[in-house]
VOGU-3710 file (C-alpha; in Angstrom, 3 decimals, decimal comma):
1> xxxxxxxxxx> -4,632/-24,039/-0,879  -3,515/-20,490/-0,256  -4,065/-17,911/-2,994  -1,019/-16,494/-4,667  -1,013/-12,723/-4,261  0,349/-10,336/-6,887  0,475/-6,610/-6,202  0,461/-4,142/-9,090  0,432/-0,367/-9,330  -2,730/0,417/-11,297
11> xxxxxxxxxx> -1,537/3,921/-12,156  -4,576/4,693/-14,299  -6,741/4,240/-11,167  -4,173/5,727/-8,724  -4,148/2,630/-6,580  -2,176/-0,475/-5,779  -4,181/-3,636/-6,317  -3,702/-7,173/-5,057  -4,967/-9,917/-7,345  -4,957/-13,686/-7,016
21> xxxxxxxxxx> -3,606/-16,164/-9,569  -6,912/-15,992/-11,481  -6,859/-12,187/-11,649  -9,539/-11,654/-9,006  -9,238/-8,379/-7,111  -8,370/-9,151/-3,483  -7,756/-5,655/-2,133  -6,391/-2,213/-2,901  -5,055/1,049/-1,547  -5,929/4,371/-3,165
31> xxxxxxxxxx> -3,150/6,926/-3,355  -2,495/10,468/-4,456  0,852/11,356/-5,974  2,379/14,799/-5,407  5,875/15,934/-6,360  8,167/13,842/-4,166  5,322/12,506/-1,970  2,805/9,684/-2,142  -0,251/9,883/0,130  -2,012/6,620/0,964
41> xxxxxxxxxx> -5,703/7,412/1,347  -7,782/4,266/1,826  -6,890/0,570/2,034  -9,470/-2,160/1,693  -9,391/-5,945/1,522  -12,443/-7,601/-0,001  -14,317/-9,615/2,655  -13,645/-13,033/1,160  -9,869/-12,407/1,244  -9,506/-10,952/4,749
51> xxxxxxxxxx> -7,069/-12,676/7,085  -4,767/-13,787/4,259  -2,157/-11,022/4,518  -3,458/-9,104/1,503  -3,274/-5,606/3,038  0,208/-6,274/4,364  1,419/-7,378/0,939  -0,036/-4,240/-0,645  1,572/-2,036/1,999  4,962/-3,700/1,647
61> xxxxxxxxxx> 4,979/-3,420/-2,155  3,767/0,177/-2,193  6,282/1,260/0,445  9,118/-0,575/-1,290  8,148/1,219/-4,511  8,049/4,576/-2,704  11,584/3,939/-1,464  12,778/2,873/-4,936  11,354/6,046/-6,500  12,673/8,334/-3,759
71> xxxxxxxxxx> 9,214/9,336/-2,538  8,251/10,422/0,955  5,119/8,796/2,374  2,126/10,565/3,880  -0,061/7,926/5,559  -3,644/9,168/5,756  -5,222/5,725/5,948  -5,537/4,195/9,442  -4,181/0,866/8,172  -1,001/2,539/6,860
81> xxxxxxxxxx> -0,565/4,546/10,051  -0,700/1,311/12,082  1,419/-0,625/9,580  4,164/2,007/9,674  4,106/2,066/13,481  4,641/-1,715/13,502  7,199/-1,803/10,665  9,867/0,669/11,685  12,047/-0,337/8,729  9,900/2,138/6,751
91> xxxxxxxxx> 10,077/4,995/9,296  12,576/6,927/7,163  9,957/7,283/4,416  7,340/9,060/6,505  6,871/12,722/5,673  6,811/14,753/8,874  4,886/17,987/9,277  6,880/20,886/7,906  8,921/18,781/5,499
//
């Protein structure tokens, strides 16, 4: 049976977290919030949950939230850089140098 994945913004820890139906941490991405910009610093999926789409779910939720809050995105994490290259529907969010 596949784990249900919930993604929450743990603002007190400055990270998005994915948890399963029992509340077990599955993965996270650390971020830094600046006026008008969110920088994604480091994404990690815990070993026992790899290959289940956890990182993708975190990325999708965090990028959807960035769009909803009118934030530009600065991807500093290699996973986010690759994710954004593959998911061009989020290209408009990426903060370019000089912006």
